VOKOLSE-130687 format. One record per residue: z, y, x of N, C-alpha, C in turn. Coordinates in nm, 2 decimals, always signed. Each point is the difference from the previous one (the first is absolute). Layout:
// VOKOLSE-130687
- Z | Y | X | Z | Y | X | Z | Y | X
...
//
This chain:
// VOKOLSE-130687
- +0.85 | +1.88 | +16.04 | +0.05 | -0.02 | +0.14 | +0.15 | +0.04 | +0.01
- +0.07 | -0.09 | +0.06 | +0.14 | +0.02 | +0.02 | +0.03 | +0.12 | +0.10
- +0.11 | +0.06 | -0.02 | +0.03 | +0.12 | +0.09 | +0.01 | -0.05 | +0.14
- +0.06 | -0.11 | +0.03 | +0.02 | -0.05 | +0.13 | -0.14 | -0.03 | +0.07
- -0.09 | -0.05 | -0.08 | -0.14 | -0.03 | +0.05 | -0.07 | +0.13 | +0.04
- +0.02 | +0.10 | -0.09 | -0.07 | +0.13 | +0.02 | +0.06 | +0.07 | +0.13
- +0.14 | -0.01 | +0.01 | +0.06 | +0.06 | +0.12 | -0.05 | -0.07 | +0.13
- -0.01 | -0.13 | -0.01 | -0.05 | -0.07 | +0.12 | -0.14 | +0.04 | +0.04
- -0.08 | +0.03 | -0.10 | -0.14 | +0.04 | +0.03 | -0.01 | +0.14 | +0.05
- +0.08 | +0.09 | -0.05 | -0.01 | +0.14 | +0.05 | +0.08 | +0.02 | +0.13
- +0.09 | -0.09 | +0.03 | +0.08 | +0.02 | +0.12 | -0.08 | +0.02 | +0.13
- -0.10 | -0.08 | +0.02 | -0.08 | +0.02 | +0.13 | -0.06 | +0.13 | +0.00
- -0.05 | +0.05 | -0.11 | -0.07 | +0.14 | +0.00 | +0.11 | +0.11 | +0.03
- +0.12 | -0.02 | -0.05 | +0.11 | +0.09 | +0.02 | +0.03 | +0.01 | +0.15
- +0.00 | -0.12 | +0.06 | +0.03 | -0.01 | +0.15 | -0.11 | +0.07 | +0.08
- -0.12 | -0.03 | -0.04 | -0.12 | +0.07 | +0.07 | +0.01 | +0.15 | -0.01
- +0.03 | +0.05 | -0.12 | +0.01 | +0.14 | -0.03 | +0.11 | +0.06 | +0.09
- +0.11 | -0.06 | +0.01 | +0.11 | +0.04 | +0.09 | -0.04 | +0.01 | +0.14
- -0.07 | -0.11 | +0.05 | -0.04 | -0.01 | +0.14 | -0.10 | +0.12 | +0.03
- -0.09 | +0.02 | -0.09 | -0.10 | +0.11 | +0.01 | +0.07 | +0.13 | +0.02
- +0.10 | +0.03 | -0.09 | +0.07 | +0.13 | +0.00 | +0.07 | +0.01 | +0.13
- +0.07 | -0.10 | +0.04 | +0.07 | +0.00 | +0.13 | -0.09 | +0.03 | +0.12
- -0.12 | -0.06 | -0.01 | -0.10 | +0.01 | +0.10 | -0.05 | +0.15 | +0.01
- -0.02 | +0.06 | -0.12 | -0.04 | +0.14 | +0.00 | +0.11 | +0.09 | +0.06
- +0.12 | -0.03 | -0.04 | +0.11 | +0.08 | +0.06 | +0.01 | -0.01 | +0.15
- -0.01 | -0.13 | +0.05 | +0.00 | -0.02 | +0.14 | -0.11 | +0.07 | +0.07
- -0.12 | +0.00 | -0.06 | -0.11 | +0.06 | +0.07 | +0.02 | +0.15 | +0.01
- +0.05 | +0.06 | -0.11 | +0.03 | +0.15 | +0.00 | +0.10 | +0.03 | +0.11
- +0.11 | -0.08 | +0.00 | +0.10 | +0.03 | +0.10 | -0.05 | -0.01 | +0.14
- -0.08 | -0.11 | +0.03 | -0.05 | -0.02 | +0.13 | -0.10 | +0.11 | +0.04
- -0.08 | +0.04 | -0.09 | -0.10 | +0.11 | +0.02 | +0.07 | +0.13 | +0.03
- +0.10 | +0.03 | -0.08 | +0.08 | +0.12 | +0.02 | +0.07 | +0.00 | +0.14
- +0.05 | -0.11 | +0.03 | +0.07 | -0.01 | +0.13 | -0.10 | +0.01 | +0.12
- -0.12 | -0.05 | -0.02 | -0.10 | +0.01 | +0.11 | -0.04 | +0.15 | +0.01
- -0.02 | +0.07 | -0.11 | -0.04 | +0.14 | +0.01 | +0.11 | +0.08 | +0.07
- +0.12 | -0.02 | -0.04 | +0.11 | +0.07 | +0.06 | +0.01 | -0.03 | +0.15
- -0.01 | -0.12 | +0.04 | +0.02 | -0.04 | +0.14 | -0.11 | +0.07 | +0.08
- -0.13 | -0.01 | -0.05 | -0.11 | +0.06 | +0.07 | +0.02 | +0.15 | +0.01
- +0.04 | +0.06 | -0.11 | +0.01 | +0.15 | +0.00 | +0.11 | +0.04 | +0.10
- +0.11 | -0.07 | +0.00 | +0.11 | +0.04 | +0.10 | -0.04 | -0.02 | +0.14
- -0.07 | -0.11 | +0.02 | -0.05 | -0.03 | +0.14 | -0.10 | +0.10 | +0.05
- -0.09 | +0.05 | -0.08 | -0.10 | +0.09 | +0.04 | +0.03 | +0.15 | -0.04
- +0.11 | +0.02 | -0.06 | +0.04 | +0.13 | -0.04 | -0.09 | +0.06 | -0.10
- -0.04 | -0.08 | -0.10 | -0.09 | +0.04 | -0.11 | +0.08 | +0.03 | -0.12
- +0.08 | +0.10 | +0.00 | +0.09 | +0.04 | -0.11 | -0.04 | +0.15 | -0.03
- -0.02 | +0.02 | -0.13 | -0.04 | +0.14 | -0.04 | +0.08 | +0.04 | -0.12
- +0.02 | +0.13 | -0.02 | +0.07 | +0.06 | -0.11 | -0.09 | +0.10 | -0.07
- +0.01 | +0.01 | -0.13 | -0.08 | +0.09 | -0.08 | +0.09 | +0.08 | -0.10
- -0.03 | +0.13 | -0.01 | +0.07 | +0.08 | -0.10 | -0.04 | -0.05 | -0.14
- +0.09 | +0.00 | -0.09 | -0.03 | -0.05 | -0.14 | +0.08 | +0.08 | -0.11
- -0.05 | -0.02 | -0.12 | +0.07 | +0.04 | -0.12 | +0.04 | -0.12 | -0.07
- +0.09 | +0.01 | -0.09 | +0.06 | -0.11 | -0.07 | +0.02 | +0.02 | -0.15
- -0.02 | -0.11 | -0.08 | +0.04 | +0.00 | -0.14 | +0.05 | -0.14 | -0.03
- +0.06 | -0.01 | -0.11 | +0.07 | -0.13 | -0.04 | -0.07 | -0.06 | -0.12
- -0.11 | -0.07 | +0.01 | -0.06 | -0.07 | -0.12 | +0.07 | -0.13 | -0.03
- -0.04 | -0.06 | -0.11 | +0.05 | -0.13 | -0.04 | -0.11 | -0.09 | -0.04
- +0.00 | -0.12 | +0.05 | -0.10 | -0.10 | -0.04 | +0.07 | -0.12 | -0.06
- -0.03 | -0.05 | -0.12 | +0.07 | -0.11 | -0.06 | +0.00 | -0.13 | +0.08
- -0.10 | -0.01 | +0.09 | +0.00 | -0.12 | +0.08 | +0.06 | +0.02 | +0.14
- -0.02 | +0.12 | +0.06 | +0.05 | +0.02 | +0.13 | +0.14 | +0.06 | +0.00
- +0.04 | +0.06 | -0.12 | +0.13 | +0.06 | +0.00 | -0.01 | +0.15 | +0.04
- +0.12 | +0.05 | +0.04 | +0.00 | +0.14 | +0.04 | -0.02 | +0.02 | +0.15
- -0.08 | +0.09 | +0.04 | -0.03 | +0.03 | +0.14 | -0.04 | +0.15 | +0.02
- +0.00 | +0.04 | +0.12 | -0.04 | +0.14 | +0.03 | -0.14 | +0.00 | +0.05
- -0.09 | +0.07 | -0.07 | -0.14 | +0.01 | +0.03 | -0.01 | +0.12 | +0.10
- -0.07 | -0.03 | +0.11 | -0.02 | +0.10 | +0.10 | -0.14 | +0.06 | +0.00
- -0.01 | +0.13 | +0.01 | -0.13 | +0.06 | +0.01 | -0.01 | +0.07 | +0.14
- -0.08 | -0.06 | +0.09 | +0.00 | +0.05 | +0.13 | -0.08 | +0.13 | +0.01
- +0.05 | +0.08 | +0.10 | -0.07 | +0.13 | +0.02 | -0.15 | -0.02 | +0.04
- -0.03 | -0.12 | +0.05 | -0.13 | -0.03 | +0.05 | -0.09 | -0.07 | -0.11
- +0.05 | +0.00 | -0.12 | -0.07 | -0.07 | -0.11 | -0.14 | +0.06 | -0.03
- +0.00 | +0.13 | +0.01 | -0.13 | +0.08 | -0.03 | -0.04 | +0.07 | +0.13
- -0.13 | -0.03 | +0.04 | -0.05 | +0.06 | +0.13 | -0.13 | +0.07 | -0.03
- -0.01 | +0.12 | +0.07 | -0.13 | +0.07 | +0.00 | -0.08 | -0.05 | +0.12
- -0.13 | -0.03 | -0.02 | -0.08 | -0.04 | +0.11 | -0.01 | +0.10 | +0.11
- +0.02 | +0.13 | -0.03 | -0.01 | +0.10 | +0.10 | +0.12 | -0.01 | +0.10
- +0.11 | -0.07 | -0.04 | +0.11 | -0.02 | +0.08 | +0.00 | -0.13 | +0.08
- -0.11 | -0.08 | -0.02 | -0.02 | -0.12 | +0.07 | -0.11 | +0.01 | +0.11
- -0.01 | -0.10 | +0.09 | -0.10 | +0.00 | +0.10 | -0.14 | -0.03 | -0.07
- -0.10 | +0.03 | +0.08 | -0.14 | +0.00 | -0.06 | -0.04 | -0.14 | -0.04
- +0.05 | -0.10 | +0.07 | -0.03 | -0.14 | -0.04 | +0.05 | -0.04 | -0.14
- +0.09 | +0.07 | -0.05 | +0.06 | -0.03 | -0.13 | -0.10 | +0.01 | -0.11
- -0.10 | +0.08 | +0.02 | -0.10 | +0.02 | -0.10 | -0.08 | -0.13 | -0.03
- +0.01 | -0.10 | +0.09 | -0.07 | -0.12 | -0.02 | +0.05 | -0.08 | -0.12
- +0.13 | +0.02 | -0.03 | +0.06 | -0.08 | -0.11 | -0.05 | +0.05 | -0.14
- -0.06 | +0.12 | +0.00 | -0.05 | +0.05 | -0.13 | -0.12 | -0.08 | -0.04
- -0.06 | -0.08 | +0.09 | -0.12 | -0.07 | -0.03 | +0.04 | -0.14 | -0.06
- +0.13 | -0.03 | +0.00 | +0.04 | -0.13 | -0.06 | -0.01 | +0.00 | -0.15
- -0.06 | -0.10 | -0.06 | -0.03 | +0.00 | -0.14 | +0.09 | -0.09 | -0.08
- +0.08 | -0.09 | +0.08 | +0.08 | -0.09 | -0.07 | +0.12 | +0.07 | -0.08
- +0.05 | -0.06 | -0.10 | +0.11 | +0.05 | -0.08 | +0.13 | -0.01 | +0.08
- +0.08 | +0.10 | +0.01 | +0.13 | +0.00 | +0.07 | -0.01 | -0.07 | +0.13
- -0.09 | +0.04 | +0.09 | -0.01 | -0.07 | +0.13 | +0.11 | +0.02 | +0.09
- +0.02 | -0.10 | +0.09 | +0.10 | +0.01 | +0.11 | -0.05 | +0.09 | +0.10
- +0.08 | +0.09 | +0.05 | -0.03 | +0.09 | +0.11 | +0.11 | -0.01 | +0.10
- -0.03 | +0.04 | +0.13 | +0.10 | +0.00 | +0.10 | +0.03 | +0.14 | +0.05
- +0.12 | +0.04 | -0.01 | +0.05 | +0.14 | +0.02 | +0.05 | +0.02 | +0.14
- -0.06 | +0.07 | +0.08 | +0.05 | +0.03 | +0.14 | +0.12 | +0.09 | -0.01
- +0.10 | -0.02 | +0.08 | +0.12 | +0.08 | -0.01 | +0.03 | +0.08 | +0.13
- +0.05 | +0.12 | -0.03 | +0.04 | +0.08 | +0.12 | +0.13 | +0.07 | -0.04
- +0.09 | +0.00 | +0.10 | +0.13 | +0.06 | -0.02 | +0.00 | +0.15 | +0.01
- +0.07 | +0.07 | -0.10 | +0.00 | +0.15 | +0.01 | +0.12 | +0.05 | +0.07
- +0.01 | +0.13 | +0.01 | +0.11 | +0.06 | +0.08 | +0.14 | -0.04 | -0.06
- +0.01 | -0.03 | -0.13 | +0.12 | -0.03 | -0.06 | +0.04 | -0.15 | +0.01
- -0.08 | -0.08 | +0.06 | +0.02 | -0.14 | +0.02 | -0.05 | -0.09 | -0.11
- -0.06 | +0.06 | -0.10 | -0.06 | -0.08 | -0.11 | -0.15 | -0.02 | +0.04
- -0.06 | -0.10 | -0.07 | -0.13 | -0.04 | +0.03 | -0.10 | +0.05 | -0.11
- -0.11 | +0.04 | +0.04 | -0.11 | +0.05 | -0.09 | -0.13 | -0.08 | +0.03
- -0.08 | +0.00 | -0.11 | -0.13 | -0.07 | +0.02 | -0.10 | +0.09 | +0.06
- -0.05 | -0.04 | +0.12 | -0.10 | +0.08 | +0.07 | -0.14 | -0.04 | -0.02
- -0.02 | -0.12 | -0.06 | -0.14 | -0.05 | -0.02 | +0.00 | -0.12 | -0.09
- -0.11 | -0.03 | -0.06 | -0.02 | -0.12 | -0.08 | -0.11 | -0.08 | +0.06
- +0.01 | -0.14 | -0.01 | -0.10 | -0.08 | +0.05 | -0.03 | -0.11 | -0.11
- -0.13 | -0.04 | -0.01 | -0.04 | -0.10 | -0.09 | +0.03 | -0.14 | +0.06
- +0.00 | -0.01 | +0.13 | +0.02 | -0.13 | +0.07 | +0.13 | +0.01 | +0.08
- +0.07 | -0.11 | +0.02 | +0.12 | -0.01 | +0.07 | -0.01 | +0.05 | +0.15
- +0.08 | +0.10 | +0.04 | +0.00 | +0.05 | +0.14 | +0.05 | -0.10 | +0.10
- -0.01 | +0.04 | +0.13 | +0.05 | -0.09 | +0.10 | +0.15 | -0.01 | -0.01
- +0.06 | -0.11 | +0.05 | +0.14 | -0.03 | -0.01 | +0.09 | +0.10 | +0.07
- -0.05 | +0.07 | +0.09 | +0.08 | +0.10 | +0.07 | +0.01 | +0.14 | -0.07
- -0.07 | +0.01 | -0.12 | +0.00 | +0.12 | -0.08 | +0.11 | -0.02 | -0.11
- +0.08 | +0.10 | -0.02 | +0.10 | +0.00 | -0.10 | -0.06 | +0.04 | -0.14
- +0.00 | -0.09 | -0.09 | -0.06 | +0.02 | -0.13 | +0.06 | -0.08 | -0.11
- -0.02 | +0.04 | -0.13 | +0.05 | -0.08 | -0.11 | -0.11 | -0.02 | -0.10
- +0.01 | -0.11 | -0.07 | -0.09 | -0.03 | -0.11 | +0.03 | +0.08 | -0.12
- -0.10 | +0.04 | -0.08 | +0.02 | +0.07 | -0.12 | -0.12 | -0.03 | -0.09
- +0.01 | +0.04 | -0.13 | -0.11 | -0.01 | -0.09 | -0.04 | +0.14 | -0.04
- -0.13 | +0.02 | -0.01 | -0.05 | +0.13 | -0.05 | +0.00 | -0.01 | -0.16
- +0.08 | +0.09 | -0.06 | +0.00 | -0.01 | -0.15 | -0.12 | +0.08 | -0.06
- -0.02 | +0.12 | +0.05 | -0.12 | +0.07 | -0.04 | -0.03 | +0.12 | +0.08
- -0.12 | +0.05 | -0.01 | -0.04 | +0.12 | +0.07 | +0.00 | +0.11 | -0.10
- +0.02 | +0.12 | +0.05 | -0.01 | +0.12 | -0.09 | -0.05 | +0.11 | +0.10
- -0.13 | +0.04 | -0.01 | -0.05 | +0.10 | +0.09 | +0.00 | -0.05 | +0.14
- +0.07 | +0.07 | +0.08 | +0.02 | -0.03 | +0.14 | +0.13 | -0.06 | +0.04
- +0.07 | -0.05 | -0.10 | +0.13 | -0.06 | +0.02 | +0.00 | -0.15 | -0.05
- +0.10 | -0.07 | +0.05 | +0.01 | -0.14 | -0.03 | +0.15 | -0.03 | -0.03
- +0.02 | -0.09 | -0.10 | +0.14 | -0.04 | -0.03 | +0.02 | -0.14 | +0.04
- +0.11 | -0.03 | +0.07 | +0.02 | -0.13 | +0.06 | +0.13 | -0.06 | -0.06
- +0.00 | -0.14 | +0.00 | +0.11 | -0.07 | -0.06 | +0.05 | -0.09 | +0.12
- +0.13 | +0.00 | +0.03 | +0.06 | -0.07 | +0.11 | +0.08 | -0.12 | -0.05
- +0.01 | -0.11 | +0.08 | +0.07 | -0.12 | -0.05 | +0.15 | +0.01 | +0.01
- +0.05 | +0.11 | +0.03 | +0.15 | +0.01 | +0.02 | +0.06 | +0.12 | -0.08
- -0.06 | +0.02 | -0.12 | +0.04 | +0.12 | -0.08 | +0.10 | -0.03 | -0.11
- +0.06 | -0.12 | +0.01 | +0.10 | -0.04 | -0.10 | +0.13 | -0.04 | +0.08
- +0.11 | +0.07 | -0.02 | +0.12 | -0.03 | +0.07 | +0.11 | -0.04 | -0.10
- +0.04 | -0.13 | +0.02 | +0.09 | -0.06 | -0.10 | +0.15 | +0.03 | +0.04
- +0.07 | +0.04 | -0.10 | +0.15 | +0.03 | +0.02 | +0.07 | -0.06 | -0.13
- +0.13 | -0.01 | +0.02 | +0.07 | -0.05 | -0.12 | +0.00 | +0.11 | -0.11
- +0.00 | -0.04 | -0.12 | -0.03 | +0.09 | -0.11 | +0.08 | +0.13 | +0.00
- +0.13 | +0.00 | +0.02 | +0.07 | +0.12 | -0.01 | -0.03 | +0.10 | +0.12
- -0.04 | -0.06 | +0.11 | -0.05 | +0.09 | +0.11 | -0.13 | +0.07 | -0.03
- -0.09 | -0.08 | -0.06 | -0.13 | +0.05 | -0.04 | +0.01 | +0.11 | -0.10
- +0.09 | -0.02 | -0.10 | +0.03 | +0.10 | -0.10 | +0.05 | +0.13 | +0.06
- +0.09 | -0.01 | +0.10 | +0.06 | +0.11 | +0.06 | -0.11 | +0.08 | +0.08
- -0.09 | -0.07 | +0.06 | -0.12 | +0.07 | +0.07 | -0.08 | +0.08 | -0.10
- -0.02 | -0.06 | -0.12 | -0.08 | +0.07 | -0.10 | +0.07 | +0.12 | -0.06
- +0.14 | -0.01 | +0.00 | +0.07 | +0.12 | -0.06 | +0.00 | +0.12 | +0.09
- -0.03 | -0.02 | +0.13 | +0.00 | +0.11 | +0.09 | -0.11 | +0.09 | -0.02
- -0.11 | -0.05 | -0.06 | -0.12 | +0.09 | -0.04 | -0.05 | +0.06 | +0.13
- -0.04 | +0.13 | -0.02 | -0.07 | +0.08 | +0.11 | +0.09 | +0.02 | +0.12
- +0.14 | -0.01 | -0.02 | +0.09 | +0.02 | +0.11 | -0.02 | -0.11 | +0.11
- -0.06 | -0.11 | -0.04 | -0.02 | -0.11 | +0.10 | -0.09 | +0.04 | +0.11
- -0.09 | +0.10 | -0.03 | -0.10 | +0.04 | +0.11 | +0.07 | +0.07 | +0.11
- +0.12 | +0.06 | -0.02 | +0.07 | +0.07 | +0.10 | +0.06 | -0.10 | +0.10
- +0.01 | -0.13 | -0.04 | +0.05 | -0.10 | +0.09 | -0.10 | -0.05 | +0.10
- -0.12 | +0.05 | -0.01 | -0.11 | -0.04 | +0.09 | -0.02 | -0.15 | +0.01
- -0.02 | -0.07 | -0.11 | -0.02 | -0.15 | +0.01 | -0.12 | -0.04 | +0.08
- +0.02 | -0.12 | +0.06 | -0.11 | -0.05 | +0.08 | +0.01 | -0.16 | +0.00
- -0.11 | -0.06 | -0.01 | +0.00 | -0.15 | +0.00 | -0.04 | -0.05 | +0.14
- +0.07 | -0.09 | +0.06 | -0.04 | -0.05 | +0.13 | -0.05 | -0.14 | -0.02
- -0.11 | -0.04 | +0.07 | -0.06 | -0.13 | -0.02 | -0.03 | -0.06 | +0.13
- +0.00 | -0.14 | +0.00 | -0.05 | -0.08 | +0.11 | -0.15 | -0.02 | -0.02
- -0.07 | +0.00 | +0.11 | -0.15 | -0.02 | -0.01 | -0.04 | -0.10 | +0.10
- -0.08 | -0.10 | -0.04 | -0.06 | -0.09 | +0.10 | -0.13 | +0.05 | +0.05
- -0.06 | -0.08 | +0.09 | -0.13 | +0.04 | +0.07 | -0.12 | +0.00 | -0.10
- +0.02 | -0.05 | -0.12 | -0.11 | +0.00 | -0.10 | +0.03 | +0.10 | -0.11
- +0.10 | +0.09 | +0.02 | +0.02 | +0.10 | -0.10 | +0.09 | -0.05 | -0.12
- +0.05 | -0.12 | +0.00 | +0.09 | -0.05 | -0.10 | +0.14 | +0.07 | +0.01
- +0.06 | +0.03 | -0.11 | +0.13 | +0.07 | +0.01 | +0.10 | -0.06 | -0.08
- +0.13 | +0.01 | +0.04 | +0.11 | -0.02 | -0.09 | +0.10 | +0.11 | +0.02
- +0.08 | +0.03 | -0.10 | +0.10 | +0.11 | +0.01 | +0.11 | -0.04 | +0.10
- +0.04 | +0.10 | +0.07 | +0.12 | -0.01 | +0.08 | +0.12 | +0.06 | -0.07
- -0.01 | +0.13 | -0.04 | +0.11 | +0.06 | -0.07 | -0.05 | +0.14 | -0.06
- +0.07 | +0.04 | -0.10 | -0.03 | +0.14 | -0.06 | +0.12 | +0.09 | +0.05
- -0.04 | +0.11 | +0.07 | +0.10 | +0.09 | +0.05 | +0.00 | +0.13 | -0.07
- +0.12 | +0.07 | +0.01 | +0.01 | +0.14 | -0.05 | +0.09 | +0.07 | +0.10
- -0.02 | +0.13 | +0.00 | +0.08 | +0.09 | +0.09 | +0.00 | -0.05 | +0.14
- -0.12 | -0.03 | +0.05 | -0.01 | -0.05 | +0.14 | +0.00 | -0.15 | +0.01
- +0.11 | -0.06 | +0.04 | +0.00 | -0.15 | +0.02 | +0.11 | -0.06 | -0.09
- +0.03 | +0.05 | -0.12 | +0.09 | -0.07 | -0.09 | -0.07 | -0.08 | -0.10
- +0.03 | -0.13 | -0.01 | -0.07 | -0.08 | -0.09 | +0.04 | +0.04 | -0.14
- -0.10 | -0.01 | -0.09 | +0.01 | +0.05 | -0.14 | +0.12 | -0.07 | -0.07
- +0.02 | -0.13 | +0.03 | +0.11 | -0.08 | -0.06 | +0.13 | +0.06 | +0.04
- +0.02 | +0.04 | +0.12 | +0.12 | +0.06 | +0.05 | +0.03 | +0.14 | -0.07
- -0.11 | +0.08 | -0.01 | +0.02 | +0.13 | -0.06 | +0.03 | -0.01 | -0.14
- -0.07 | -0.08 | -0.08 | +0.03 | -0.02 | -0.14 | +0.14 | -0.06 | -0.02
- +0.04 | -0.10 | +0.08 | +0.13 | -0.06 | -0.01 | +0.11 | +0.11 | +0.02
- -0.02 | +0.09 | +0.09 | +0.10 | +0.11 | +0.01 | +0.00 | +0.09 | -0.12
- -0.11 | +0.03 | -0.06 | +0.00 | +0.08 | -0.12 | +0.07 | -0.07 | -0.11
- -0.02 | -0.13 | -0.02 | +0.06 | -0.07 | -0.11 | +0.15 | -0.01 | +0.02
- +0.04 | -0.01 | +0.13 | +0.14 | -0.01 | +0.03 | +0.07 | +0.13 | -0.04
- -0.06 | +0.11 | +0.04 | +0.06 | +0.13 | -0.04 | +0.00 | +0.02 | -0.15
- -0.10 | -0.04 | -0.07 | +0.00 | +0.01 | -0.15 | +0.11 | -0.08 | -0.06
- +0.04 | -0.11 | +0.06 | +0.09 | -0.09 | -0.06 | +0.15 | +0.03 | +0.04
- +0.01 | +0.10 | +0.08 | +0.14 | +0.04 | +0.04 | +0.07 | +0.07 | -0.11
//
């Protein structure tokens, strides 16, 4: 088969692949915009204390992995209805985490539900990773924060000193518990990118 004939045959498949990829990107952007707009309109914005480290994935590149303070919960700290989720037998099931703001302005999980709560309840979706005794470990869909590589490396170099910056991740939440990241903050309301940018500027002086 001539090269030109082969190229003509695969060209339609190439075009279809490009259209599919563009469609996926468009869907993600539209969905993210819808979540953000609904969250801003109904004031469904929450922030969580977190820890950070800088892993590397050959496919994803370098990013900051967040471990939320609410990742591990004791059932004794949750409402009585939360015990119902212990009856779920499915592997890594979806659960709905009820949220309540604490005195410091951050949000904590006050209860777990197996079924989606009413739309007027503030909650986020999560996955139960495993039970251990009377505690449960949760996985959230917003625990990876992408930064340019030199910024992510700088975060990692801070080590335990980073905890003194009181990092928190702020997210938009829609009425079904779907979330997208708004920003990662340190030292109150300073975006992590601004803080790391200042550190790098000082180092390069």
